[in-house]
VMD Tcl script that builds the backbone (N, CA, C; Angstrom):
set m [mol new atoms 525]
animate dup $m
set s [atomselect $m all]
$s set {name element resname resid chain x y z} {
  {N N MET 1 A 83.520 100.356 130.090}
  {CA C MET 1 A 83.752 100.030 128.699}
  {C C MET 1 A 83.546 98.523 128.497}
  {N N SER 2 A 82.865 98.179 127.413}
  {CA C SER 2 A 82.579 96.775 127.129}
  {C C SER 2 A 83.857 96.026 126.763}
  {N N HIS 3 A 84.009 94.897 127.355}
  {CA C HIS 3 A 85.142 94.036 127.033}
  {C C HIS 3 A 84.665 92.722 126.448}
  {N N THR 4 A 83.484 92.787 125.864}
  {CA C THR 4 A 82.900 91.637 125.189}
  {C C THR 4 A 82.500 92.068 123.791}
  {N N TYR 5 A 82.874 91.281 122.818}
  {CA C TYR 5 A 82.513 91.553 121.432}
  {C C TYR 5 A 81.654 90.408 120.935}
  {N N GLU 6 A 80.473 90.747 120.456}
  {CA C GLU 6 A 79.555 89.741 119.926}
  {C C GLU 6 A 79.255 90.104 118.490}
  {N N GLY 7 A 79.372 89.127 117.610}
  {CA C GLY 7 A 79.093 89.416 116.214}
  {C C GLY 7 A 79.230 88.198 115.337}
  {N N ARG 8 A 78.991 88.443 114.077}
  {CA C ARG 8 A 79.150 87.398 113.064}
  {C C ARG 8 A 80.636 87.193 112.834}
  {N N VAL 9 A 81.041 85.957 112.742}
  {CA C VAL 9 A 82.459 85.642 112.585}
  {C C VAL 9 A 82.794 85.326 111.131}
  {N N TRP 10 A 83.986 85.731 110.758}
  {CA C TRP 10 A 84.592 85.349 109.483}
  {C C TRP 10 A 85.798 84.497 109.830}
  {N N VAL 11 A 85.746 83.220 109.531}
  {CA C VAL 11 A 86.863 82.313 109.775}
  {C C VAL 11 A 87.631 82.245 108.457}
  {N N ILE 12 A 88.785 82.905 108.421}
  {CA C ILE 12 A 89.519 83.084 107.173}
  {C C ILE 12 A 90.396 81.849 106.928}
  {N N THR 13 A 89.856 80.962 106.100}
  {CA C THR 13 A 90.516 79.678 105.830}
  {C C THR 13 A 90.863 79.547 104.349}
  {N N ASP 14 A 91.764 78.602 104.094}
  {CA C ASP 14 A 92.097 78.268 102.716}
  {C C ASP 14 A 91.074 77.245 102.205}
  {N N LYS 15 A 91.267 76.769 100.999}
  {CA C LYS 15 A 90.306 75.829 100.397}
  {C C LYS 15 A 90.253 74.494 101.132}
  {N N ASN 16 A 91.265 74.224 101.986}
  {CA C ASN 16 A 91.283 72.981 102.771}
  {C C ASN 16 A 90.719 73.161 104.176}
  {N N GLY 17 A 90.215 74.359 104.461}
  {CA C GLY 17 A 89.604 74.613 105.760}
  {C C GLY 17 A 90.572 74.963 106.874}
  {N N ARG 18 A 91.836 75.233 106.534}
  {CA C ARG 18 A 92.828 75.634 107.540}
  {C C ARG 18 A 92.897 77.155 107.608}
  {N N LEU 19 A 93.048 77.679 108.824}
  {CA C LEU 19 A 93.227 79.113 108.978}
  {C C LEU 19 A 94.404 79.565 108.122}
  {N N ILE 20 A 94.243 80.675 107.426}
  {CA C ILE 20 A 95.298 81.166 106.548}
  {C C ILE 20 A 96.375 81.868 107.374}
  {N N ASP 21 A 97.612 81.458 107.178}
  {CA C ASP 21 A 98.776 82.061 107.823}
  {C C ASP 21 A 99.407 83.089 106.878}
  {N N ASP 22 A 100.230 83.955 107.456}
  {CA C ASP 22 A 101.071 84.887 106.693}
  {C C ASP 22 A 100.284 85.807 105.757}
  {N N VAL 23 A 99.134 86.283 106.213}
  {CA C VAL 23 A 98.387 87.277 105.433}
  {C C VAL 23 A 99.124 88.598 105.600}
  {N N ASP 24 A 99.698 89.096 104.493}
  {CA C ASP 24 A 100.494 90.315 104.595}
  {C C ASP 24 A 99.650 91.552 104.308}
  {N N THR 25 A 100.232 92.715 104.563}
  {CA C THR 25 A 99.492 93.960 104.440}
  {C C THR 25 A 99.078 94.247 102.999}
  {N N ASP 26 A 99.775 93.698 102.025}
  {CA C ASP 26 A 99.379 93.876 100.636}
  {C C ASP 26 A 98.129 93.057 100.324}
  {N N GLN 27 A 97.952 91.920 100.971}
  {CA C GLN 27 A 96.738 91.127 100.797}
  {C C GLN 27 A 95.564 91.764 101.546}
  {N N ILE 28 A 95.865 92.438 102.648}
  {CA C ILE 28 A 94.823 93.102 103.426}
  {C C ILE 28 A 94.353 94.358 102.705}
  {N N PHE 29 A 95.289 95.189 102.260}
  {CA C PHE 29 A 94.968 96.447 101.582}
  {C C PHE 29 A 96.031 96.666 100.515}
  {N N HIS 30 A 95.679 96.373 99.275}
  {CA C HIS 30 A 96.641 96.384 98.177}
  {C C HIS 30 A 97.257 97.766 97.958}
  {N N ASN 31 A 98.532 97.754 97.573}
  {CA C ASN 31 A 99.247 99.027 97.382}
  {C C ASN 31 A 98.677 99.878 96.254}
  {N N SER 32 A 97.874 99.313 95.378}
  {CA C SER 32 A 97.264 100.109 94.304}
  {C C SER 32 A 96.212 101.083 94.839}
  {N N HIS 33 A 95.828 100.936 96.114}
  {CA C HIS 33 A 94.817 101.810 96.721}
  {C C HIS 33 A 95.423 102.802 97.717}
  {N N LEU 34 A 96.730 102.903 97.776}
  {CA C LEU 34 A 97.373 103.752 98.782}
  {C C LEU 34 A 97.086 105.244 98.616}
  {N N ALA 35 A 96.604 105.658 97.456}
  {CA C ALA 35 A 96.274 107.067 97.267}
  {C C ALA 35 A 94.992 107.462 98.011}
  {N N ILE 36 A 94.221 106.479 98.452}
  {CA C ILE 36 A 92.996 106.769 99.210}
  {C C ILE 36 A 93.409 107.272 100.595}
  {N N THR 37 A 92.910 108.442 100.957}
  {CA C THR 37 A 93.270 109.019 102.249}
  {C C THR 37 A 92.097 109.082 103.219}
  {N N GLU 38 A 90.892 108.909 102.748}
  {CA C GLU 38 A 89.714 108.915 103.611}
  {C C GLU 38 A 89.492 107.514 104.170}
  {N N ILE 39 A 89.578 107.397 105.477}
  {CA C ILE 39 A 89.403 106.083 106.106}
  {C C ILE 39 A 88.072 105.467 105.714}
  {N N SER 40 A 87.037 106.258 105.628}
  {CA C SER 40 A 85.705 105.737 105.295}
  {C C SER 40 A 85.667 105.041 103.940}
  {N N GLU 41 A 86.594 105.364 103.054}
  {CA C GLU 41 A 86.644 104.756 101.717}
  {C C GLU 41 A 87.552 103.525 101.655}
  {N N MET 42 A 88.315 103.276 102.695}
  {CA C MET 42 A 89.283 102.179 102.672}
  {C C MET 42 A 88.638 100.808 102.815}
  {N N GLY 43 A 87.525 100.732 103.526}
  {CA C GLY 43 A 86.896 99.455 103.813}
  {C C GLY 43 A 86.559 98.638 102.589}
  {N N GLN 44 A 86.170 99.295 101.519}
  {CA C GLN 44 A 85.764 98.576 100.308}
  {C C GLN 44 A 86.893 97.766 99.675}
  {N N HIS 45 A 88.118 97.975 100.146}
  {CA C HIS 45 A 89.264 97.259 99.579}
  {C C HIS 45 A 89.851 96.203 100.535}
  {N N ALA 46 A 89.248 96.050 101.700}
  {CA C ALA 46 A 89.771 95.101 102.697}
  {C C ALA 46 A 89.774 93.676 102.160}
  {N N LEU 47 A 90.898 93.018 102.287}
  {CA C LEU 47 A 91.146 91.634 101.843}
  {C C LEU 47 A 90.946 91.452 100.337}
  {N N GLY 48 A 90.967 92.545 99.597}
  {CA C GLY 48 A 90.742 92.477 98.156}
  {C C GLY 48 A 91.830 91.779 97.372}
  {N N ASN 49 A 92.949 91.501 98.003}
  {CA C ASN 49 A 94.047 90.828 97.321}
  {C C ASN 49 A 94.349 89.469 97.966}
  {N N LEU 50 A 93.396 88.943 98.732}
  {CA C LEU 50 A 93.569 87.636 99.388}
  {C C LEU 50 A 92.716 86.612 98.657}
  {N N ASP 51 A 93.381 85.649 98.028}
  {CA C ASP 51 A 92.670 84.627 97.257}
  {C C ASP 51 A 91.562 83.978 98.078}
  {N N GLY 52 A 90.384 83.925 97.488}
  {CA C GLY 52 A 89.236 83.302 98.120}
  {C C GLY 52 A 88.415 84.248 98.982}
  {N N TRP 53 A 88.919 85.464 99.200}
  {CA C TRP 53 A 88.242 86.400 100.107}
  {C C TRP 53 A 88.036 87.767 99.483}
  {N N LYS 54 A 88.098 87.849 98.157}
  {CA C LYS 54 A 87.993 89.128 97.463}
  {C C LYS 54 A 86.627 89.796 97.627}
  {N N THR 55 A 85.579 89.051 97.952}
  {CA C THR 55 A 84.237 89.628 98.116}
  {C C THR 55 A 83.951 90.019 99.561}
  {N N PHE 56 A 84.908 89.805 100.443}
  {CA C PHE 56 A 84.707 90.074 101.866}
  {C C PHE 56 A 84.167 91.472 102.141}
  {N N ALA 57 A 84.806 92.488 101.590}
  {CA C ALA 57 A 84.441 93.876 101.915}
  {C C ALA 57 A 82.988 94.184 101.578}
  {N N GLY 58 A 82.491 93.623 100.510}
  {CA C GLY 58 A 81.102 93.860 100.114}
  {C C GLY 58 A 80.097 93.120 100.982}
  {N N GLU 59 A 80.567 92.121 101.717}
  {CA C GLU 59 A 79.670 91.306 102.544}
  {C C GLU 59 A 79.830 91.585 104.035}
  {N N ALA 60 A 80.893 92.266 104.416}
  {CA C ALA 60 A 81.168 92.538 105.825}
  {C C ALA 60 A 80.151 93.525 106.389}
  {N N ALA 61 A 79.948 93.423 107.707}
  {CA C ALA 61 A 79.020 94.327 108.393}
  {C C ALA 61 A 79.642 94.793 109.701}
  {N N SER 62 A 79.191 95.910 110.170}
  {CA C SER 62 A 79.666 96.449 111.440}
  {C C SER 62 A 79.457 95.423 112.551}
  {N N GLY 63 A 80.473 95.259 113.386}
  {CA C GLY 63 A 80.410 94.301 114.487}
  {C C GLY 63 A 81.009 92.952 114.177}
  {N N ASP 64 A 81.358 92.701 112.912}
  {CA C ASP 64 A 81.932 91.408 112.536}
  {C C ASP 64 A 83.256 91.168 113.257}
  {N N ILE 65 A 83.564 89.890 113.448}
  {CA C ILE 65 A 84.788 89.426 114.108}
  {C C ILE 65 A 85.541 88.569 113.098}
  {N N LEU 66 A 86.859 88.743 113.017}
  {CA C LEU 66 A 87.672 87.996 112.056}
  {C C LEU 66 A 88.628 87.073 112.793}
  {N N ILE 67 A 88.802 85.849 112.266}
  {CA C ILE 67 A 89.766 84.897 112.826}
  {C C ILE 67 A 90.735 84.481 111.722}
  {N N PHE 68 A 92.030 84.639 111.992}
  {CA C PHE 68 A 93.097 84.291 111.055}
  {C C PHE 68 A 94.085 83.330 111.704}
  {N N GLY 69 A 95.020 82.826 110.914}
  {CA C GLY 69 A 96.084 81.960 111.405}
  {C C GLY 69 A 97.251 82.774 111.951}
  {N N GLU 70 A 98.458 82.254 111.729}
  {CA C GLU 70 A 99.673 82.872 112.267}
  {C C GLU 70 A 100.166 84.029 111.401}
  {N N ASN 71 A 100.866 84.954 112.052}
  {CA C ASN 71 A 101.586 86.040 111.389}
  {C C ASN 71 A 100.670 86.943 110.562}
  {N N PHE 72 A 99.502 87.247 111.093}
  {CA C PHE 72 A 98.580 88.137 110.396}
  {C C PHE 72 A 99.146 89.560 110.373}
  {N N GLY 73 A 99.119 90.177 109.191}
  {CA C GLY 73 A 99.586 91.551 109.055}
  {C C GLY 73 A 101.079 91.686 108.864}
  {N N SER 74 A 101.717 90.644 108.392}
  {CA C SER 74 A 103.157 90.730 108.142}
  {C C SER 74 A 103.405 91.696 106.988}
  {N N GLY 75 A 104.631 92.131 106.853}
  {CA C GLY 75 A 104.971 92.997 105.736}
  {C C GLY 75 A 105.187 94.434 106.148}
  {N N SER 76 A 104.688 95.345 105.325}
  {CA C SER 76 A 104.965 96.768 105.499}
  {C C SER 76 A 104.219 97.364 106.689}
  {N N SER 77 A 104.535 98.601 106.971}
  {CA C SER 77 A 103.904 99.309 108.090}
  {C C SER 77 A 102.662 100.055 107.627}
  {N N ARG 78 A 101.980 99.546 106.659}
  {CA C ARG 78 A 100.822 100.172 106.024}
  {C C ARG 78 A 99.668 100.354 107.001}
  {N N GLN 79 A 99.429 101.580 107.446}
  {CA C GLN 79 A 98.344 101.878 108.379}
  {C C GLN 79 A 96.972 101.570 107.772}
  {N N GLN 80 A 96.859 101.662 106.458}
  {CA C GLN 80 A 95.588 101.377 105.791}
  {C C GLN 80 A 95.124 99.946 106.048}
  {N N ALA 81 A 96.065 99.037 106.330}
  {CA C ALA 81 A 95.714 97.641 106.603}
  {C C ALA 81 A 94.982 97.494 107.940}
  {N N VAL 82 A 95.104 98.475 108.804}
  {CA C VAL 82 A 94.318 98.532 110.037}
  {C C VAL 82 A 93.051 99.339 109.776}
  {N N ASP 83 A 93.217 100.493 109.151}
  {CA C ASP 83 A 92.096 101.420 108.954}
  {C C ASP 83 A 90.980 100.842 108.096}
  {N N CYS 84 A 91.304 99.948 107.153}
  {CA C CYS 84 A 90.247 99.382 106.306}
  {C C CYS 84 A 89.253 98.574 107.136}
  {N N PHE 85 A 89.731 97.903 108.179}
  {CA C PHE 85 A 88.820 97.141 109.042}
  {C C PHE 85 A 88.017 98.083 109.944}
  {N N ALA 86 A 88.647 99.154 110.395}
  {CA C ALA 86 A 87.924 100.157 111.183}
  {C C ALA 86 A 86.808 100.765 110.342}
  {N N ALA 87 A 87.074 101.022 109.064}
  {CA C ALA 87 A 86.072 101.598 108.167}
  {C C ALA 87 A 84.855 100.690 108.015}
  {N N LEU 88 A 85.077 99.386 108.076}
  {CA C LEU 88 A 83.978 98.418 107.962}
  {C C LEU 88 A 83.255 98.196 109.287}
  {N N GLY 89 A 83.837 98.685 110.381}
  {CA C GLY 89 A 83.234 98.485 111.690}
  {C C GLY 89 A 83.552 97.139 112.307}
  {N N VAL 90 A 84.619 96.481 111.832}
  {CA C VAL 90 A 85.035 95.204 112.417}
  {C C VAL 90 A 85.284 95.431 113.909}
  {N N SER 91 A 84.686 94.587 114.751}
  {CA C SER 91 A 84.794 94.821 116.194}
  {C C SER 91 A 86.106 94.333 116.773}
  {N N CYS 92 A 86.637 93.223 116.266}
  {CA C CYS 92 A 87.940 92.747 116.730}
  {C C CYS 92 A 88.500 91.729 115.743}
  {N N ILE 93 A 89.805 91.567 115.827}
  {CA C ILE 93 A 90.511 90.590 115.002}
  {C C ILE 93 A 91.223 89.622 115.935}
  {N N VAL 94 A 91.031 88.343 115.673}
  {CA C VAL 94 A 91.660 87.282 116.452}
  {C C VAL 94 A 92.559 86.509 115.498}
  {N N ALA 95 A 93.817 86.305 115.878}
  {CA C ALA 95 A 94.746 85.544 115.052}
  {C C ALA 95 A 95.713 84.790 115.961}
  {N N LYS 96 A 96.302 83.726 115.427}
  {CA C LYS 96 A 97.279 82.967 116.221}
  {C C LYS 96 A 98.477 83.822 116.590}
  {N N SER 97 A 98.864 84.727 115.689}
  {CA C SER 97 A 99.919 85.698 115.978}
  {C C SER 97 A 99.808 86.824 114.959}
  {N N PHE 98 A 100.475 87.936 115.261}
  {CA C PHE 98 A 100.423 89.123 114.418}
  {C C PHE 98 A 101.831 89.553 114.035}
  {N N GLY 99 A 101.963 90.123 112.835}
  {CA C GLY 99 A 103.209 90.772 112.473}
  {C C GLY 99 A 103.453 91.920 113.445}
  {N N ALA 100 A 104.705 92.148 113.815}
  {CA C ALA 100 A 105.031 93.121 114.862}
  {C C ALA 100 A 104.560 94.540 114.534}
  {N N ILE 101 A 104.770 94.990 113.324}
  {CA C ILE 101 A 104.379 96.358 112.965}
  {C C ILE 101 A 102.860 96.471 112.915}
  {N N TYR 102 A 102.200 95.461 112.359}
  {CA C TYR 102 A 100.740 95.491 112.308}
  {C C TYR 102 A 100.165 95.531 113.723}
  {N N LYS 103 A 100.721 94.725 114.590}
  {CA C LYS 103 A 100.240 94.683 115.977}
  {C C LYS 103 A 100.348 96.064 116.615}
  {N N ARG 104 A 101.482 96.711 116.441}
  {CA C ARG 104 A 101.677 98.033 117.036}
  {C C ARG 104 A 100.697 99.042 116.444}
  {N N ASN 105 A 100.516 99.023 115.106}
  {CA C ASN 105 A 99.583 99.946 114.461}
  {C C ASN 105 A 98.157 99.721 114.948}
  {N N ALA 106 A 97.753 98.471 115.071}
  {CA C ALA 106 A 96.390 98.164 115.522}
  {C C ALA 106 A 96.181 98.614 116.962}
  {N N ILE 107 A 97.135 98.309 117.829}
  {CA C ILE 107 A 97.022 98.735 119.229}
  {C C ILE 107 A 96.959 100.252 119.304}
  {N N ASN 108 A 97.865 100.938 118.607}
  {CA C ASN 108 A 97.880 102.404 118.630}
  {C C ASN 108 A 96.567 103.004 118.130}
  {N N SER 109 A 95.903 102.313 117.202}
  {CA C SER 109 A 94.639 102.795 116.651}
  {C C SER 109 A 93.444 102.423 117.519}
  {N N GLY 110 A 93.664 101.592 118.526}
  {CA C GLY 110 A 92.567 101.169 119.392}
  {C C GLY 110 A 91.748 100.029 118.828}
  {N N LEU 111 A 92.247 99.366 117.769}
  {CA C LEU 111 A 91.543 98.219 117.207}
  {C C LEU 111 A 91.844 96.991 118.065}
  {N N PRO 112 A 90.830 96.374 118.644}
  {CA C PRO 112 A 91.084 95.189 119.465}
  {C C PRO 112 A 91.626 94.029 118.633}
  {N N ILE 113 A 92.841 93.623 118.947}
  {CA C ILE 113 A 93.434 92.435 118.331}
  {C C ILE 113 A 93.796 91.484 119.458}
  {N N LEU 114 A 93.485 90.230 119.250}
  {CA C LEU 114 A 93.683 89.229 120.295}
  {C C LEU 114 A 94.382 88.015 119.725}
  {N N GLU 115 A 95.332 87.490 120.496}
  {CA C GLU 115 A 96.054 86.296 120.062}
  {C C GLU 115 A 95.263 85.050 120.426}
  {N N LEU 116 A 95.009 84.242 119.427}
  {CA C LEU 116 A 94.242 83.017 119.567}
  {C C LEU 116 A 95.112 81.929 120.178}
  {N N LEU 117 A 94.672 81.403 121.310}
  {CA C LEU 117 A 95.385 80.295 121.933}
  {C C LEU 117 A 94.838 78.961 121.446}
  {N N ASP 118 A 93.527 78.927 121.242}
  {CA C ASP 118 A 92.884 77.673 120.861}
  {C C ASP 118 A 91.504 77.987 120.295}
  {N N VAL 119 A 91.074 77.221 119.314}
  {CA C VAL 119 A 89.695 77.297 118.829}
  {C C VAL 119 A 89.331 75.929 118.273}
  {N N ASP 120 A 88.117 75.492 118.542}
  {CA C ASP 120 A 87.605 74.231 118.013}
  {C C ASP 120 A 87.040 74.519 116.632}
  {N N MET 121 A 87.836 74.260 115.600}
  {CA C MET 121 A 87.434 74.575 114.233}
  {C C MET 121 A 86.190 73.801 113.811}
  {N N GLY 122 A 85.880 72.714 114.484}
  {CA C GLY 122 A 84.662 71.974 114.184}
  {C C GLY 122 A 83.415 72.644 114.730}
  {N N GLU 123 A 83.605 73.631 115.591}
  {CA C GLU 123 A 82.473 74.303 116.235}
  {C C GLU 123 A 82.186 75.695 115.692}
  {N N VAL 124 A 83.025 76.203 114.806}
  {CA C VAL 124 A 82.823 77.573 114.326}
  {C C VAL 124 A 83.020 77.645 112.815}
  {N N SER 125 A 82.095 78.345 112.165}
  {CA C SER 125 A 82.147 78.551 110.724}
  {C C SER 125 A 81.812 79.999 110.410}
  {N N THR 126 A 82.278 80.456 109.276}
  {CA C THR 126 A 81.928 81.799 108.842}
  {C C THR 126 A 80.409 81.951 108.847}
  {N N GLY 127 A 79.969 83.046 109.432}
  {CA C GLY 127 A 78.541 83.328 109.518}
  {C C GLY 127 A 77.936 83.048 110.882}
  {N N ASP 128 A 78.627 82.218 111.685}
  {CA C ASP 128 A 78.148 81.954 113.047}
  {C C ASP 128 A 78.234 83.224 113.873}
  {N N ARG 129 A 77.440 83.298 114.913}
  {CA C ARG 129 A 77.552 84.393 115.883}
  {C C ARG 129 A 78.360 83.880 117.062}
  {N N ILE 130 A 79.391 84.645 117.416}
  {CA C ILE 130 A 80.236 84.269 118.545}
  {C C ILE 130 A 80.383 85.451 119.491}
  {N N VAL 131 A 80.903 85.156 120.656}
  {CA C VAL 131 A 81.216 86.185 121.646}
  {C C VAL 131 A 82.681 86.021 122.019}
  {N N VAL 132 A 83.425 87.123 121.973}
  {CA C VAL 132 A 84.807 87.138 122.425}
  {C C VAL 132 A 84.829 87.977 123.696}
  {N N ASN 133 A 85.110 87.331 124.813}
  {CA C ASN 133 A 85.144 88.000 126.110}
  {C C ASN 133 A 86.607 88.190 126.491}
  {N N ILE 134 A 87.080 89.450 126.451}
  {CA C ILE 134 A 88.495 89.670 126.724}
  {C C ILE 134 A 88.800 89.697 128.215}
  {N N ASP 135 A 87.773 89.794 129.057}
  {CA C ASP 135 A 87.996 89.685 130.503}
  {C C ASP 135 A 88.258 88.233 130.888}
  {N N ALA 136 A 87.420 87.337 130.375}
  {CA C ALA 136 A 87.548 85.914 130.685}
  {C C ALA 136 A 88.497 85.192 129.728}
  {N N CYS 137 A 88.893 85.877 128.644}
  {CA C CYS 137 A 89.803 85.317 127.627}
  {C C CYS 137 A 89.224 84.080 126.944}
  {N N ILE 138 A 87.907 84.101 126.698}
  {CA C ILE 138 A 87.271 82.964 126.026}
  {C C ILE 138 A 86.448 83.422 124.829}
  {N N ILE 139 A 86.275 82.494 123.922}
  {CA C ILE 139 A 85.385 82.656 122.781}
  {C C ILE 139 A 84.257 81.652 122.988}
  {N N THR 140 A 83.026 82.130 122.867}
  {CA C THR 140 A 81.877 81.244 123.033}
  {C C THR 140 A 80.966 81.316 121.818}
  {N N LYS 141 A 80.234 80.240 121.629}
  {CA C LYS 141 A 79.177 80.168 120.613}
  {C C LYS 141 A 78.007 79.497 121.305}
  {N N ASP 142 A 76.851 80.109 121.244}
  {CA C ASP 142 A 75.664 79.594 121.937}
  {C C ASP 142 A 75.967 79.332 123.410}
  {N N ALA 143 A 76.707 80.235 124.022}
  {CA C ALA 143 A 77.081 80.213 125.446}
  {C C ALA 143 A 78.044 79.083 125.828}
  {N N ALA 144 A 78.513 78.314 124.854}
  {CA C ALA 144 A 79.469 77.238 125.129}
  {C C ALA 144 A 80.871 77.665 124.693}
  {N N PRO 145 A 81.881 77.455 125.529}
  {CA C PRO 145 A 83.249 77.810 125.147}
  {C C PRO 145 A 83.721 77.014 123.932}
  {N N ILE 146 A 84.314 77.730 122.963}
  {CA C ILE 146 A 84.867 77.057 121.783}
  {C C ILE 146 A 86.315 77.451 121.529}
  {N N GLY 147 A 86.839 78.392 122.339}
  {CA C GLY 147 A 88.210 78.832 122.123}
  {C C GLY 147 A 88.688 79.727 123.234}
  {N N ALA 148 A 89.971 80.055 123.153}
  {CA C ALA 148 A 90.588 80.913 124.165}
  {C C ALA 148 A 91.530 81.901 123.487}
  {N N VAL 149 A 91.658 83.072 124.107}
  {CA C VAL 149 A 92.579 84.104 123.635}
  {C C VAL 149 A 93.524 84.488 124.766}
  {N N ARG 150 A 94.683 84.982 124.376}
  {CA C ARG 150 A 95.674 85.449 125.342}
  {C C ARG 150 A 95.193 86.764 125.953}
  {N N PRO 151 A 95.416 86.967 127.233}
  {CA C PRO 151 A 95.028 88.253 127.837}
  {C C PRO 151 A 95.785 89.410 127.183}
  {N N MET 152 A 95.118 90.542 127.058}
  {CA C MET 152 A 95.769 91.754 126.563}
  {C C MET 152 A 96.725 92.264 127.636}
  {N N SER 153 A 97.763 92.953 127.202}
  {CA C SER 153 A 98.631 93.617 128.172}
  {C C SER 153 A 97.853 94.777 128.795}
  {N N LYS 154 A 98.305 95.212 129.939}
  {CA C LYS 154 A 97.650 96.323 130.634}
  {C C LYS 154 A 97.637 97.581 129.762}
  {N N VAL 155 A 98.747 97.888 129.120}
  {CA C VAL 155 A 98.829 99.092 128.293}
  {C C VAL 155 A 97.960 98.943 127.043}
  {N N GLN 156 A 97.960 97.774 126.416}
  {CA C GLN 156 A 97.109 97.567 125.243}
  {C C GLN 156 A 95.655 97.805 125.611}
  {N N ARG 157 A 95.253 97.282 126.738}
  {CA C ARG 157 A 93.867 97.442 127.186}
  {C C ARG 157 A 93.554 98.915 127.476}
  {N N GLU 158 A 94.491 99.608 128.092}
  {CA C GLU 158 A 94.279 101.026 128.397}
  {C C GLU 158 A 94.184 101.865 127.125}
  {N N ILE 159 A 95.015 101.572 126.130}
  {CA C ILE 159 A 94.948 102.288 124.853}
  {C C ILE 159 A 93.613 102.005 124.173}
  {N N MET 160 A 93.199 100.741 124.151}
  {CA C MET 160 A 91.926 100.370 123.547}
  {C C MET 160 A 90.771 101.065 124.262}
  {N N ASP 161 A 90.799 101.061 125.585}
  {CA C ASP 161 A 89.734 101.713 126.354}
  {C C ASP 161 A 89.686 103.215 126.105}
  {N N ALA 162 A 90.850 103.832 125.924}
  {CA C ALA 162 A 90.901 105.270 125.663}
  {C C ALA 162 A 90.419 105.608 124.257}
  {N N GLY 163 A 90.571 104.685 123.319}
  {CA C GLY 163 A 90.162 104.898 121.933}
  {C C GLY 163 A 91.297 104.841 120.940}
  {N N ASN 164 A 92.480 105.297 121.343}
  {CA C ASN 164 A 93.684 105.202 120.520}
  {C C ASN 164 A 94.858 105.738 121.338}
  {N N ILE 165 A 96.048 105.675 120.799}
  {CA C ILE 165 A 97.254 106.067 121.526}
  {C C ILE 165 A 97.265 107.552 121.870}
  {N N PHE 166 A 96.690 108.386 121.010}
  {CA C PHE 166 A 96.690 109.828 121.266}
  {C C PHE 166 A 95.778 110.180 122.436}
  {N N LEU 167 A 94.592 109.573 122.471}
  {CA C LEU 167 A 93.679 109.819 123.585}
  {C C LEU 167 A 94.243 109.249 124.884}
  {N N TYR 168 A 94.925 108.119 124.770}
  {CA C TYR 168 A 95.579 107.523 125.944}
  {C C TYR 168 A 96.662 108.467 126.473}
  {N N ALA 169 A 97.450 109.035 125.588}
  {CA C ALA 169 A 98.522 109.956 126.006}
  {C C ALA 169 A 97.950 111.184 126.693}
  {N N LYS 170 A 96.845 111.677 126.186}
  {CA C LYS 170 A 96.192 112.816 126.849}
  {C C LYS 170 A 95.739 112.434 128.244}
  {N N HIS 171 A 95.229 111.227 128.370}
  {CA C HIS 171 A 94.740 110.752 129.671}
  {C C HIS 171 A 95.879 110.639 130.697}
  {N N ILE 172 A 96.990 110.050 130.287}
  {CA C ILE 172 A 98.082 109.871 131.252}
  {C C ILE 172 A 98.855 111.166 131.452}
  {N N GLY 173 A 98.737 112.092 130.479}
  {CA C GLY 173 A 99.420 113.373 130.612}
  {C C GLY 173 A 98.633 114.376 131.428}
  {N N GLY 174 A 97.398 114.041 131.738}
  {CA C GLY 174 A 96.580 114.916 132.566}
  {C C GLY 174 A 95.888 116.031 131.816}
  {N N ASP 175 A 96.003 116.063 130.505}
  {CA C ASP 175 A 95.328 117.120 129.719}
  {C C ASP 175 A 93.969 116.658 129.268}
}
mol reanalyze $m
mol bondsrecalc $m
mol representation Tube
mol addrep $m
C-alpha cells in the first residue's frame, strides 16, 4: 500500500497568510446540508461556510492535499465533515492538530490525517505540487524537504491500510 501522497496542495490561510485555526465542522460542512445522505453529493459543499474558501469545492480535484492550522474539525461529531473530502477525492489532510471527534471519524473512515510538526510557509503555496511521505514523515516540494509530520500510530496506519475501521475489524477478526 502506498504511503506517499503526491498532489496539488491547498494551504488554507487567512487574509494575512496564516494557517487558519479552529475550523469547525459547521465551516467544513454546513448544517443546512445535513439532509444529504449520498456521500458523492457531499463534496460540493466542502468548506462552503469558511470565509475566503467558499469556492474550494468547485476547484478541488482528486488527489489534492489540504494543510490547516490548529484544532481542525472542532465541534460536532458530523461524519459529513469527513465524507465531503472523501467525495472530492482529497488524498490526505495535514493540520497542526485535530479536534478529537473529527480525528476519530477520519481515522475510522480511512481518511489519512497527519499532524503537522513543521512547514516552511515561504516554500509552499496553494497550487504547488507536494509529496507527503508518511513513512519518512516529511513533506517535500521539488524533492526538497519543506515540512514534517508526526508518525501515525500503528492502529491508525492499519485502519488506513485496510480502508476503514470495518474492514480492519474483519481483518483482525479473521473473517
